[in-house]
C-alpha positions, -999 to 999 in steps of 0.1 A, spaced: 854 -84 222 847 -108 251 826 -131 229 858 -141 212 870 -156 245 864 -193 245 842 -202 274 859 -236 280 894 -221 280 881 -193 304 868 -219 328 900 -240 326 921 -209 332 902 -193 360 882 -220 378 910 -228 403 919 -192 412 883 -182 415 875 -212 437 904 -203 460 892 -168 463 857 -179 469 869 -204 496 889 -176 513 856 -156 515 832 -184 525 853 -210 542 828 -236 528 833 -259 498 797 -260 486 793 -222 489 826 -216 471 815 -239 442 782 -221 440 799 -187 439 822 -198 411 794 -214 392 773 -183 395 802 -162 383 805 -182 352 768 -181 346 769 -144 348 798 -144 324 778 -166 300 750 -141 301 769 -108 302 805 -114 293 800 -104 258 796 -68 271 833 -67 281 851 -47 255 887 -53 266 897 -90 268 927 -81 290 902 -73 318 885 -107 319 903 -118 351 894 -86 369 858 -89 357 855 -124 369 869 -117 404 849 -85 408 817 -104 398 825 -132 423 831 -107 451 798 -89 443 779 -122 443 795 -130 477 785 -97 492 750 -100 478 746 -135 493 759 -122 527 735 -93 527 707 -117 520 719 -140 548 719 -112 573 684 -101 563 670 -136 561 691 -158 584 689 -195 582 673 -210 613 668 -247 617 631 -255 618 634 -274 651 645 -243 668 620 -220 653 590 -243 654 576 -227 686 576 -193 670 558 -204 638 520 -197 636 498 -227 634 479 -225 601 461 -256 588 470 -267 553 434 -261 543 437 -225 552 469 -221 533 454 -236 502 425 -212 504 446 -181 507 455 -160 477 474 -128 473 443 -107 470 430 -119 504 464 -113 520 465 -77 506 429 -71 517 438 -83 552 469 -62 552 448 -31 543 426 -39 575 456 -37 598 461 -6 619 483 19 601 510 15 628 514 -22 619 506 -19 582 537 0 571 563 -22 588 546 -55 576 543 -42 541 579 -29 540 593 -62 554 573 -86 534 564 -67 502 595 -46 498 621 -69 515 634 -41 537 655 -51 567 646 -41 602 672 -13 601 659 0 568 623 0 582 635 19 613 651 45 591 621 48 568 596 51 596 619 71 618 613 48 648 636 28 670 646 -7 660 628 -23 689 596 -6 679 599 -20 644 603 -55 658 574 -52 681 551 -37 654 561 -65 630 553 -92 656 520 -77 665 511 -69 629 518 -104 618 498 -118 647 469 -96 638 472 -104 601 471 -141 610 440 -135 630 423 -117 601 433 -145 577 423 -174 598 393 -159 615 407 -168 650 396 -147 680 421 -122 695 447 -141 714 467 -109 720 453 -78 735 453 -48 711 482 -26 718 474 10 729 500 35 718 531 22 701 
């Protein structure tokens, strides 16, 4: 069984090749180290389930590749944007307002949104669906999803902060 595999020997044997593979995928030292470390963490938690010790190498490389793909999917769905570039798009919410909000208030405000905005906002923020997934679920074009999210978030912000309408209510989307 895999629990008979000495963890230190495993790391000594496979760290280099796993790092090289990770670097070929990420082209970044820090990301490669993180992937290898995550792979060994997963081995520490689940490696005992491997019944055939001859498949340790395959298991490690497959696990690293899956972690890489998972991280890339997450990056695509939630891209990193420097704050200085996105600052103009962020809503202005005072720290006092943030401290006063709780999940129940947000869900109550979400329930007050027009149905046309409620579904995309809920799917995006509560279910972590991508724009494309939302478009497929709601059977609407991608551009419609983006505009409904933008308007829904603006309306949610108004409901939560008590600000007056800064944006005219859309007619038919």
